[in-house]
Structures are given as C-alpha cells and as structure tokens.
C-alpha positions in Angstrom: -24.3 32.1 21.5 -22.2 29.8 19.4 -20.8 27.0 21.6 -18.2 26.2 18.9 -16.2 29.4 18.0 -14.9 29.3 14.4 -11.4 30.2 13.5 -10.9 33.1 11.0 -9.8 31.3 7.9 -11.0 32.9 4.7 -9.5 36.4 4.9 -13.0 37.9 4.5 -13.6 36.5 1.0 -17.0 34.8 0.6 -16.1 33.3 -2.8 -12.7 32.1 -4.1 -11.3 33.9 -7.1 -10.6 30.6 -8.8 -12.2 27.2 -8.7 -9.8 25.1 -6.7 -8.4 22.0 -8.4 -9.6 19.7 -5.6 -13.1 21.2 -5.8 -13.1 20.5 -9.6 -12.1 16.8 -8.9 -14.8 16.4 -6.3 -17.4 17.8 -8.6 -16.3 15.6 -11.6 -16.2 12.4 -9.5 -19.6 13.2 -7.9 -21.1 13.6 -11.4 -19.5 10.4 -12.5 -21.1 8.4 -9.7 -24.4 10.2 -9.3 -26.3 7.8 -11.5 -24.8 4.7 -9.8 -27.8 2.6 -8.9 -26.3 -0.5 -7.3 -27.1 -1.4 -3.7 -30.2 -1.1 -1.5 -31.4 1.1 1.3 -31.1 -0.5 4.8 -34.5 -1.8 5.9 -33.8 -3.9 9.0 -34.5 -0.7 10.9 -37.8 0.3 9.4 -37.2 4.1 9.6 -34.0 3.8 7.6 -35.9 2.4 4.7 -37.5 5.8 4.1 -34.1 7.3 3.0 -34.1 8.8 -0.6 -31.8 6.5 -2.6 -31.0 9.5 -4.9 -29.2 11.4 -2.2 -25.5 11.7 -2.7 -23.3 14.2 -0.9 -19.5 14.6 -0.4 -17.5 16.9 1.8 -13.7 17.1 2.4 -12.3 19.1 5.3 -8.6 20.1 5.4 -6.6 20.2 8.7 -6.4 24.0 8.3 -10.2 24.2 8.4 -11.3 24.6 4.8 -14.3 22.5 3.8 -15.1 21.5 0.2 -18.7 20.4 -0.5 -20.5 18.9 -3.5 -24.0 17.4 -4.0 -26.3 16.7 -1.0 -23.7 17.5 1.6 -26.1 19.4 3.8 -28.8 16.6 3.9 -29.2 15.2 7.4 -29.1 11.4 8.1 -28.4 9.3 11.1 -24.8 8.6 12.0 -25.3 5.0 12.9 -22.1 2.9 13.3 -19.8 5.8 12.5 -20.5 7.0 16.1 -18.6 3.9 17.3 -15.2 5.4 16.4 -15.9 8.5 18.4 -17.4 6.8 21.4 -14.3 4.5 21.5 -12.1 7.7 21.6 -14.4 9.1 24.4 -14.1 5.9 26.4 -10.3 5.9 26.1 -10.0 9.5 27.2 -12.7 9.3 29.9 -11.9 5.9 31.5 -8.3 5.3 30.5 -7.0 2.8 28.1 -6.2 -0.1 30.6 -9.9 -0.4 31.5 -11.1 -0.1 27.9 -8.6 -2.6 26.7 -9.6 -5.0 29.4 -13.2 -4.9 28.2 -12.8 -4.6 24.4 -10.3 -6.2 22.0 -8.6 -4.6 19.0 -8.6 -7.5 16.5 -10.6 -7.7 13.3 -13.5 -10.2 13.6 -13.9 -11.1 9.9 -17.6 -11.3 10.5 -20.7 -9.1 10.1 -21.0 -6.0 12.2 -23.9 -7.4 14.3 -22.3 -10.8 15.0 -23.2 -12.4 18.3 -19.8 -13.7 19.0 -16.9 -12.8 21.3 -13.1 -13.6 21.1 -11.3 -16.2 23.1 -11.0 -13.8 26.1 -14.8 -13.3 26.1 -14.3 -9.8 24.8 -15.9 -8.1 21.8 -13.4 -8.4 18.9 -13.1 -4.6 18.5 -15.0 -1.3 19.1 -16.2 -1.0 15.5 -18.6 -4.0 15.6 -21.9 -3.8 17.6 -20.7 -5.8 20.5 -17.6 -3.6 21.1 -19.6 -0.4 20.5 -22.2 -1.5 23.1 -19.4 -2.3 25.5 -17.9 1.2 25.0 -21.3 2.8 25.6 -21.6 0.7 28.7 -18.3 2.2 30.0 -19.6 5.7 29.4 -22.8 4.7 31.4 -20.6 3.4 34.2 -18.8 6.7 34.4 -21.6 9.2 33.7 -24.8 7.4 34.8 -27.9 9.2 33.7 -25.7 11.8 31.9 -24.1 9.2 29.6 -25.8 10.1 26.4 -25.5 13.8 27.1 -21.8 13.3 27.4 -21.7 11.3 24.1 -23.8 13.9 22.3 -21.6 16.8 23.5 -18.5 14.9 22.3 -20.0 14.2 18.9 -21.0 17.9 18.6 -17.5 19.0 19.5 -16.1 16.8 16.7 -18.7 18.2 14.2 -18.2 21.9 15.3 -21.9 22.4 15.8 -24.7 21.2 18.2 -26.1 17.9 16.9 -29.5 16.5 17.7 -31.3 13.1 17.7 -33.7 11.8 15.1 -36.4 10.6 17.5 -38.2 8.6 14.9 -35.1 6.6 14.1 -34.3 6.2 17.8 -37.8 4.8 18.4 -37.4 2.4 15.4 -34.0 1.3 16.5 -35.2 0.6 20.0 -38.4 -1.2 18.8 -36.4 -3.6 16.5 -33.2 -3.9 18.4 -33.6 -7.4 19.7 -30.3 -8.6 18.3 -28.5 -5.8 20.0 -30.3 -6.7 23.2 -29.0 -10.3 22.8 -25.5 -9.0 22.4 -25.8 -6.7 25.4 -27.1 -9.5 27.7 -24.3 -11.7 26.5 -21.8 -9.0 27.4 -23.5 -8.6 30.8 -23.1 -12.3 31.4 -19.4 -12.2 30.8 -18.9 -9.0 32.9 -18.1 -6.7 30.0 -21.1 -4.6 30.8 -21.8 -3.7 34.4 -25.2 -2.5 35.8 -28.4 -1.7 33.9 -28.4 -3.2 30.4 -31.4 -1.2 29.3 -29.6 2.1 30.2 -26.6 1.0 28.2 -28.8 0.1 25.2 -30.7 3.3 25.4 -27.5 5.3 25.2 -26.3 3.1 22.3 -29.6 3.4 20.3 -29.5 7.2 20.8 -25.9 7.7 19.7 -26.7 5.8 16.5 -29.7 8.1 15.9 -27.7 11.4 16.0 -28.3 13.4 12.9 -25.3 14.5 10.8 -24.5 15.7 7.3 -21.6 14.8 5.0 -20.1 18.1 6.0 -20.3 17.2 9.6 -18.6 13.8 8.9 -15.8 15.6 7.0 -15.1 17.9 9.9 -15.3 15.0 12.4 -12.9 13.0 10.2 -10.5 16.0 9.8 -10.4 16.3 13.6 -9.1 12.8 13.8 -6.7 13.6 11.0 -5.6 16.7 13.0 -4.6 14.7 16.1 -7.8 15.5 17.9 -7.9 19.2 17.3 -11.0 20.4 15.5 -9.6 22.4 12.5 -12.7 24.5 12.3 -12.9 25.6 16.0 -9.3 25.1 16.9 -10.4 23.2 20.1 -8.8 19.9 21.2 -11.6 17.4 21.6 -9.6 14.2 21.9 -6.2 13.2 23.1 -3.3 12.2 20.8 -3.4 8.7 22.4 -7.0 8.1 21.8 -6.9 9.4 18.2 -4.0 7.1 17.3 -5.7 4.1 18.7 -9.1 5.0 17.1 -7.5 5.4 13.7 -5.7 2.0 14.2 -8.9 0.1 14.9 -10.6 2.0 12.0 -7.9 0.8 9.7 -8.2 -2.9 10.6 -11.9 -3.1 11.4 -13.8 0.1 10.4 -15.3 -1.3 7.2 -16.4 -4.6 8.8 -15.6 -7.8 6.9 -14.6 -5.6 3.9 -11.8 -4.0 6.0 -8.9 -5.9 4.4 -10.1 -5.1 0.9 -10.6 -1.5 1.9 -7.1 -1.1 3.3 -5.5 -2.8 0.3 -7.4 -0.6 -2.3 -8.0 2.7 -0.5 -5.5 2.7 2.4 -7.2 5.4 4.5 -8.6 4.8 8.0 -12.4 4.8 7.7 -15.7 3.9 9.3 -19.0 3.3 7.7 -22.6 3.3 8.9 -25.8 1.7 7.6 -27.4 5.2 7.4 -25.2 5.7 4.2 -22.3 7.6 5.6 -18.6 7.0 5.4 -15.8 8.9 7.1 -12.2 8.6 5.9 -9.4 10.2 7.9 -5.9 10.6 6.4 -3.6 11.7 9.2 -2.1 15.2 8.9 -4.0 15.8 5.6 -7.8 15.8 5.5 -11.1 14.2 6.6 -13.6 13.0 4.0 -17.3 12.5 4.6 -19.7 10.9 2.1 -23.4 10.1 2.2 -25.4 7.8 -0.1 -27.9 5.4 1.5 -27.5 2.6 -1.2 -25.6 -0.1 0.6 -23.7 -3.2 -0.5 -23.9 -6.7 1.2 -21.4 -5.6 3.8 -23.5 -2.6 4.9 -21.2 0.0 3.3 -22.3 2.8 1.0 -21.8 1.8 -2.7 -21.2 5.3 -4.0 -19.2 6.2 -0.9 -16.8 3.2 -1.4 -16.3 4.1 -5.0 -15.7 7.8 -4.3 -13.1 7.0 -1.6 -11.3 4.6 -3.9 -11.3 7.1 -6.7 -9.8 10.0 -4.7 -7.2 7.7 -3.1 -6.2 6.3 -6.5 -6.3 9.6 -8.4 -4.1 11.4 -5.8 -2.0 8.4 -4.7 -3.2 8.8 -1.1 -2.7 5.3 0.3 -1.6 5.6 3.9 1.5 3.4 3.3 2.5 5.3 0.1 4.4 8.2 1.7 7.0 10.3 -0.1 9.3 12.5 2.0 12.9 13.3 2.5 14.1 13.7 6.1 16.7 16.3 4.8 13.9 18.7 3.9 13.5 19.6 7.6 16.7 21.8 7.4 16.2 25.2 5.8 19.6 26.6 6.5 22.8 25.6 8.3 25.5 28.3 8.9 27.7 30.0 11.4 26.9 33.5 12.7 29.7 35.2 10.8 28.0 34.4 7.5 24.8 36.1 8.4 25.4 38.6 11.2 22.1 40.0 12.4 23.7 42.8 14.6 26.5 45.2 14.2 29.4 45.0 16.6 32.3 47.3 17.7 35.4 46.7 15.5 37.3 45.0 18.3 34.4 42.7 19.2 33.6 41.9 15.6 37.3 40.9 15.1 36.9 38.4 17.9 33.8 36.9 16.3 35.5 36.7 12.9 38.5 34.9 14.5 36.2 32.2 15.9 33.8 31.4 13.1 33.0 27.9 14.3 32.0 29.0 17.8 28.4 29.4 16.9 26.3 27.2 14.5 22.8 27.9 13.5 20.4 25.3 12.0 17.0 26.6 10.9 14.4 23.8 10.9 11.0 23.6 9.2 7.8 21.5 9.0 7.0 18.6 11.3 9.9 17.1 13.1 9.3 13.3 13.4 11.6 10.4 14.5 13.6 10.3 11.3 14.0 14.1 11.0 15.4 14.3 14.6 17.8 11.5 13.8 19.0 13.2 10.7 19.6 16.5 12.5 21.7 14.7 15.1 23.9 13.0 12.5 24.2 16.3 10.6 25.4 18.1 13.7 27.9 15.3 14.4 29.4 15.6 10.9 31.5 18.6 12.1 33.3 19.4 15.4 30.7 20.6 17.9 30.5 24.4 18.2 30.5 26.2 21.5 26.9 27.3 20.9 24.4 25.4 18.8 21.2 27.3 17.9 18.2 25.3 16.7 15.7 27.7 15.2 12.1 26.3 15.3 10.0 29.3 14.1 8.9 27.3 11.0 8.3 24.1 12.9 4.7 23.2 13.3 5.0 20.1 15.5 7.6 17.9 17.1 6.6 14.3 17.6 7.2 12.6 21.0 9.8 10.3 19.4 11.6 13.3 18.1 11.5 15.0 21.5 13.1 11.9 23.0 15.9 11.9 20.4 16.5 15.7 20.7 16.6 15.3 24.5 19.4 12.7 24.2 21.2 14.9 21.6 21.1 17.9 23.9 22.5 15.8 26.8 25.3 14.5 24.6 26.3 17.9 23.3 26.2 19.3 26.8 28.8 16.8 27.9 30.9 17.9 25.0 30.8 21.5 26.3 28.4 22.6 23.5 25.6 24.8 24.8 22.3 24.3 23.0 20.0 27.3 22.3 16.5 27.2 21.0 14.7 30.0 19.2 11.3 30.7 17.7 9.6 27.6 19.0 7.4 29.1 21.7 4.7 30.2 19.2 4.0 26.8 17.6 5.6 24.1 19.7 7.2 24.7 23.0 10.1 22.2 22.8 11.6 23.4 26.1 8.4 22.5 28.0 8.3 19.1 26.2 12.0 18.4 27.1 11.2 19.0 30.8 12.6 21.4 33.5 15.2 19.0 34.7 16.9 18.6 31.3 16.7 22.3 30.7 18.4 23.0 34.1 21.0 20.2 33.7 22.1 21.2 30.2 21.8 24.9 30.6 19.5 25.1 27.6 18.4 28.6 26.7 15.2 29.5 24.8 14.6 32.7 22.9 11.5 34.0 21.2 13.5 35.2 18.1 16.5 33.9 16.2 18.2 37.3 16.3 18.0 37.3 20.1 19.5 33.8 20.3 22.4 34.9 18.0 22.9 38.1 20.0 23.2 36.1 23.2 25.5 33.5 21.8 27.8 36.2 20.2 27.9 38.0 23.6 29.1 34.8 25.3 31.8 34.3 22.7 32.9 38.0 22.8 33.1 37.9 26.6 35.0 34.6 26.6 37.7 36.0 24.4 38.1 39.4 26.1 35.7 41.7 24.3 33.3 44.4 25.5 36.1 47.0 26.0 35.2 50.6 26.7 35.3 53.0 23.7 36.2 56.6 23.4 33.7 59.2 22.3 33.5 59.8 18.5 33.6 63.5 17.6 31.3 65.0 15.0 34.1 65.2 12.4 34.3 61.4 12.4 30.6 60.9 11.7 29.9 59.1 8.5 27.0 61.3 7.6 29.1 64.4 7.9 32.1 63.2 6.0 33.7 65.9 3.7 32.6 69.0 5.7 35.1 71.7 6.3 36.5 72.8 9.7 34.3 75.9 9.6 31.2 73.9 8.7 31.9 71.5 11.6 32.4 74.4 13.9 29.0 76.0 13.1 27.2 72.6 13.2 28.6 71.9 16.6 27.1 75.1 18.0 23.7 74.1 16.6 23.7 70.6 18.2 22.2 69.7 21.6 24.1 67.2 23.8 21.8 64.3 25.0 22.4 61.5 27.4 20.2 58.3 27.6 20.2 55.5 30.2 20.4 51.8 29.2 16.9 50.6 28.1 15.6 54.1 27.5 13.6 54.7 24.3 15.2 57.6 22.3 12.8 57.6 19.4 9.3 56.1 19.2 7.6 54.9 16.0 5.2 57.6 14.9 7.2 60.5 16.4 7.5 63.6 14.2 10.7 63.5 12.1 12.1 66.8 13.5 15.7 65.9 14.3 18.8 63.9 13.5 21.0 62.2 16.2 24.8 61.6 16.0 25.9 58.8 18.2 29.2 59.6 20.0 29.4 56.9 22.8 27.4 53.7 23.6 25.2 51.4 21.5 21.6 51.8 20.2 19.2 49.4 18.6 16.6 50.1 15.9 13.6 47.9 16.4 10.1 47.4 15.1 7.2 47.8 17.5 7.0 43.9 17.9 10.6 43.8 19.1 12.3 42.7 15.9 15.8 44.3 15.7 16.5 46.0 12.4 20.0 47.3 13.3 22.5 48.0 16.1 24.4 51.2 15.8 27.8 52.2 17.3 29.7 55.5 17.8 30.2 57.3 14.5 26.7 56.4 13.2 23.7 58.6 12.8 20.0 57.7 13.5 16.8 59.4 12.7 18.6 60.5 9.6 15.6 59.8 7.3 14.1 63.0 8.7 16.3 64.7 6.2 14.0 63.4 3.4 10.8 64.0 5.4 10.2 60.3 6.3 8.1 59.7 9.4 9.6 57.6 12.3 8.9 54.0 11.2 10.7 52.2 14.1 11.8 52.6 17.7 15.3 53.5 18.7 16.5 52.2 22.1 19.6 52.7 24.2 21.4 49.4 24.7 23.9 51.0 27.0 24.6 54.4 28.4 24.4 56.7 25.3 25.9 60.1 24.5 24.8 61.7 21.3 24.4 65.1 19.6 20.8 66.1 18.5 20.5 68.4 15.5 16.9 69.7 15.0 15.7 70.3 11.4 14.8 73.9 12.4 18.4 74.8 13.3 19.7 72.8 10.3 17.7 75.1 8.0 19.8 78.1 9.2 22.9 76.0 8.6 21.7 75.3 5.0 21.2 79.0 4.2 24.8 79.7 5.2 26.4 76.5 3.8 24.2 75.2 1.0 27.1 73.1 -0.5 27.6 71.4 2.9 24.0 70.2 3.0 24.4 68.8 -0.5 27.4 66.7 0.8 25.3 65.5 3.7 22.5 64.3 1.4 25.1 62.6 -0.9 26.5 60.8 2.2 23.0 59.7 3.1 22.5 58.3 -0.4 25.7 56.3 -0.2 24.8 54.9 3.3 21.4 53.8 2.0 23.0 52.1 -1.0 25.4 50.3 1.3 22.5 49.0 3.5 20.7 47.8 0.4 23.8 45.9 -0.7 24.1 44.2 2.7 20.4 43.2 2.6 21.0 41.6 -0.8 23.9 39.5 0.5 21.6 38.2 3.3 18.8 37.4 0.8 21.3 35.6 -1.5 22.6 33.5 1.5 19.2 32.4 2.6 18.2 31.6 -1.0 21.2 29.5 -1.5 20.3 27.5 1.6 
C-alpha cells in the first residue's frame, strides 16, 4: 500500500501534447553544463569518493505538483547536509521554537560547515552547520529516544512523497571517519546544548546524512517548503507554516555555508547544499529545485548545481527580492447588486431594490490576499459611503495570510460599528476566513458566511426588501396573463383551461427533478419557484405569470431541478393533452412556439449583459 497517496494531477495524459517551455530551458541548460569539469568529488568520507563525477541530474517541482526532470534525476545519492534544513523544521515542530532557539542560533557563521566553534552564547551559530545540525538531532533524540532516527526518516520520506532508505555503506563510512563531528558533539555536551547519550545523537546524525535521495526527491522536498509545508504531490501537510518560514530564513542566510552571501546576492533563492552533490532551492509560492552533481567547489557546494541555479534565477528573473505585483489585482469586480441581479424579484420588491442601489455592495476578490492586498481593499471600501451590506466574495481566493486576516478583522469591526453588515461568500472551499477570524468576532459583528455568491446576494436583498416594506402578498395570475400564452383567443384560452390540472406545492418541495421525462409544461399562478442545477447553483427565480418546464415543447430533457420557494399554485399542461389542443387549434400552437422563441431570445440578451459587465470589471 502506498503510504503517500498522490493527487490526481495530469488529467489522465501520460505525455504532454507540447514540450513545455520550462522543460526546454531545463534541457538546454543541462546540456550547456553537462561537460563542466571543474571541482572534485568529496573524499573526506571515503565512500563518497566512489561517486561518478559524470552524473548530473536536475528536477523542478511546481507547487501544484508537476515535476520536470532532465539528466540523471533518478540516480540515488546521499542527502548529507541537505537533511539539516528538514531536521531543523522537525525540531521546531516537535519541541517548540523556544527550546530550539535556546539551543541553536540563527546567525551566519562565515566559516566552514564543519567548524568547531560556537557563538558568544555558547550555541552553534545556526542549524545549517554541523554543530547546529547535531544539536537539532540531539533534540530529536531527547524527545524520541531510540525512535529518533525513525522519526527523522519518516519526516524526510513525507517531504519526498516516497519511502526513503539509508545507504548503509555510507553510514558506516561516516561513522568510522566522523571524529571531527564527535569533537563537535562532545563540545556541545560540555556546554549543555546536547543532553544525554552523545553516541546516540551522533548515530542519528550520521544516519540522517546517509539517507538516499534523487534530484527528483530533492525537488519535491524543496517544493514542499515553497508550498508552506504542504507536499504538492501528496497534498499532505508535513510541516507547520512557522517552521517552514524559519527554515527558509536560515537557508537564505546560511544554507550555502560561507558562500551564502554570494549566493543570496547572485541567485536570491533560499537553498541548502550537501557534500553528496545535491542542492535544493525553494522559491516560496512558486517551485522547488533539486540538482545533483558530485563535483564540489572549495566551499563544498556542487559546481554544476551552483551554475544551474544561477542560470535559472538570472534567465527568469527569480531573485526572491525581485517581486513584481500590483495590490489592485486582487479585486476582480466591484459593483452593487442592481447592476448584476442574480435572481428575479416581484415588481414591487424589485422597485424597492432599484430605489436603494447603494444598499448592497459586492467585491469579488482573487489570488492570495496578503498584507498589502487587505489594506488596499479596506481603503477601496472607505472611498465610498459604507453600504448597508458588504459582500466579499472569496471563491477565487486561494489563501489569506495571517496579516491579512488581522487587517480584515479590524475592517469588519469598523464597518460593523458603522452599521454595515459584512457578508462572506465562496471562501469555505479554499480558505475558511470565518474560522480564521474567530467565533467571537463573527458573533459580535453579525458576520454571515455563504457557500455561493448568489446565496449571499439573495440574503442581502431579502434584508433590504424587508427593511423597506417588501414581501407583500400577490394575487393569482390567470392563464390569459401568462407570457407563453400571449395572443391566444378567448376560445383557445377556454379550451386550454379545461386541459390543465391544478397543482399545489409546499415551500421546499421539488416540482421537477433533473432527468425527469419532459412530459408537461407548468404555468405559475401564485408563489415563487427556483430553477437550480443539481449542485445547488440557482439559474433563475420565477414569479406568477411565468412558465417552467417549457422546453418540453421542443423535446428537451429536464436539465435542472425546479423547487418551490414558497407555497405555489400552478396549472400543469401535459403534452398528451396539448396534442389534442394542437389538432383543433394549430395556429394557437404556432403562437405559443413563437412566444417561446421570443422568451429564449430575451434570456440570451440578459446573459450577454451579465457577461459584458463581468468582462468590463
């Protein structure tokens, strides 16, 4: 059984129809660097010296789970120091940041990765050098005891989306030649950074460095960091947002050892290297990159990997601090409900809505709402007098940052004190803003939350209509006032009336079900009905004088459900009885079909107006 379920991503296609531009770039750059021969294979761990210097693999994983690969991306090698980043995240999540930060610093050391030196507080400088990594492994041993390495391996496997294993030969070689790391560990023990059995800590550390990975694995692991701790291949959260942000911070300042400053200046992507030849680079909210080439420079970084990372960053202008965005792009549309009515209303009630156009304002949002976006939305709202009801539609919003939640909470509080009721819609599928805001604020502000925008607009319109004296009872509409039957003679109406069956329906009762046989037409005389898709999306609301099920006249199947919104009185005309009417009054049926064509043309025109409005926004 697969322990890491994969998300369905490729729509069933095993091969793309085109070669993607990014795949082309990766292939070209790989070919350009393949013959690069600078550097040397690590030999201070004897088993690493056996690596094939010709190996060169690259993989890039996007945060929606697509993985590009080129070269030797499936060749296994040991993860080495790249494991430090993930064990740091594990320690933060498993033991809490106060304890981890008490034992391990976060400043660059400016020295080699295996330096035997601590900072002024007798801490390792950071978790990316050997001293800090051994301290983090020590914390895991404190928590897990004999199960420490099993916990580390399970975590690394969760990041990689597959079960990883240990290279026992490399582990034995690391352990046999690890005297410098033993000196570091005993120094840490002396200063109280490591508690308990030093040998157990070192065993976990040597094993974590000996875990086998591929360039593809590294890309997925890096993409998980880029995706805020959620593995984009499995869809599972494997690290908290807090630990991911802190891990990427230390990777930025210290992940490439004493080359970190140069790396940040030239490449500008949080990264971590290992003497096994691997490099991970994680660009938040975009992708994770994994490279493998065992030829190392004097800093212990892969020569080809460095050049590849610099090339992709330069070519696509990916420097972390080179961001281009416009906070205004988070607003898709901003309008009042009278400009885009989603539901028909009785004439009296519609007149009330039309006379209070500023009572309801709808703002449709999109993308990721961060600090600056939320601030812009607040200022945009304040540019006009506050409405009675403000609807924020979130169905296109993928994520709301914690800083944006804070600003939106204060905005909702302020609007509430101005007698503006806030309403949310569409956010429950992607990001549940109501839950993030908290029950107390929701209760205090009267915040309402609806699954669909149309439901939010319906509710707000109902409040406005009720406030200004709407929802009056209506008289029944006779057959001779039905739009579909316009132009029929008194004799024709008289015969048609004898053929109809009077039907009554209770509020909430389904009148027509999708898939029912198209065997009759209904003429609505009193009450309201809604035409909805099976998933609940409302297509139309009908009032007395309207017909429904009328597409049966052209032999269309029932493609939607029809529900009674209130107590409903209608006349049902079966197609069987209509056939007898047609034989006696053929011209009347022609008029009915002409009326149907005019009604359909009117609906099409209304739909075009709505499309034009949305396009303009």
